[in-house]
C-alpha positions as CSV (number, residue, x, y, z in Angstrom):
1,X,107.0,124.8,2.5
2,X,104.9,127.8,3.4
3,X,106.8,130.9,4.6
4,X,105.0,133.7,6.5
5,X,106.6,137.1,7.0
6,X,105.3,139.5,9.8
7,X,105.5,143.1,10.7
8,X,108.5,145.2,9.2
9,X,109.8,142.1,7.5
10,X,106.6,141.8,5.5
11,X,107.0,145.6,4.4
12,X,110.6,145.2,3.5
13,X,110.2,142.1,1.6
14,X,106.9,143.1,0.0
15,X,104.9,139.9,0.6
16,X,103.2,138.4,3.6
17,X,103.6,134.8,2.6
18,X,104.8,132.5,-0.1
19,X,104.9,128.8,-1.1
20,X,108.4,127.5,-2.1
21,X,110.7,124.6,-2.3
22,X,114.1,125.4,-0.9
23,X,117.0,123.8,-2.6
24,X,118.8,120.6,-1.4
25,X,121.1,121.5,1.5
26,X,118.6,123.9,3.2
27,X,117.9,121.5,6.2
28,X,117.5,123.7,9.0
29,X,116.1,127.1,10.1
30,X,119.6,128.8,9.9
31,X,120.3,127.5,6.3
32,X,116.8,128.6,5.3
33,X,117.5,132.2,6.6
34,X,120.8,132.3,4.8
35,X,119.3,131.0,1.5
36,X,116.6,133.5,1.7
37,X,119.0,136.4,2.2
38,X,120.7,135.4,-1.2
39,X,117.5,135.5,-3.1
40,X,117.5,139.4,-3.6
41,X,118.3,142.6,-2.0
42,X,114.9,143.0,-0.3
43,X,115.4,139.7,1.6
44,X,119.1,140.5,2.3
45,X,118.1,143.8,4.0
46,X,115.1,142.4,5.9
47,X,117.0,139.4,7.2
48,X,120.4,141.0,7.7
49,X,120.4,140.5,11.5
50,X,119.1,136.9,11.6
51,X,120.0,136.5,15.2
52,X,117.5,139.3,16.1
53,X,114.6,137.3,14.4
54,X,112.3,134.6,16.0
55,X,111.2,131.8,13.9
56,X,108.2,129.4,14.5
57,X,107.9,126.1,12.7
58,X,104.3,124.7,12.5
59,X,103.4,127.4,15.1
60,X,106.0,126.5,17.6
61,X,109.0,128.8,18.3
62,X,112.3,126.9,17.4
63,X,116.0,127.4,17.5
64,X,118.4,128.0,14.6
65,X,119.2,124.3,14.2
66,X,115.8,123.0,14.1
67,X,115.3,120.7,11.0
68,X,112.9,121.6,8.3
69,X,110.9,119.3,6.0
70,X,108.6,119.6,3.0
71,X,105.1,120.9,4.1
72,X,106.4,122.9,7.1
73,X,105.0,126.2,7.8
74,X,107.7,128.7,8.8
75,X,106.9,132.0,10.3
76,X,109.5,134.7,10.6
77,X,109.1,137.5,13.1
78,X,111.0,140.6,14.2
79,X,111.8,140.7,17.9
80,X,108.6,141.3,20.0
81,X,108.5,143.7,22.8
82,X,105.9,144.2,25.4
83,X,105.0,147.1,27.8
């Protein structure tokens, strides 16, 4: 699975992207975010308000219970505002 981090998430986590295999049981977006938060303090801080995040799987915005599979591209964004 390829993970992409954008805007202040990238700055807080310290990387723009990574390739990883989540453990068994991480089957949807919500479980992925919770697992990432437990990886280290940088992830915990960056992802502490998961409901304020937007997530896209394979370049389509999805909800928290969207299923994940090996090979997916998951992009995590902070809220986007316009003006």
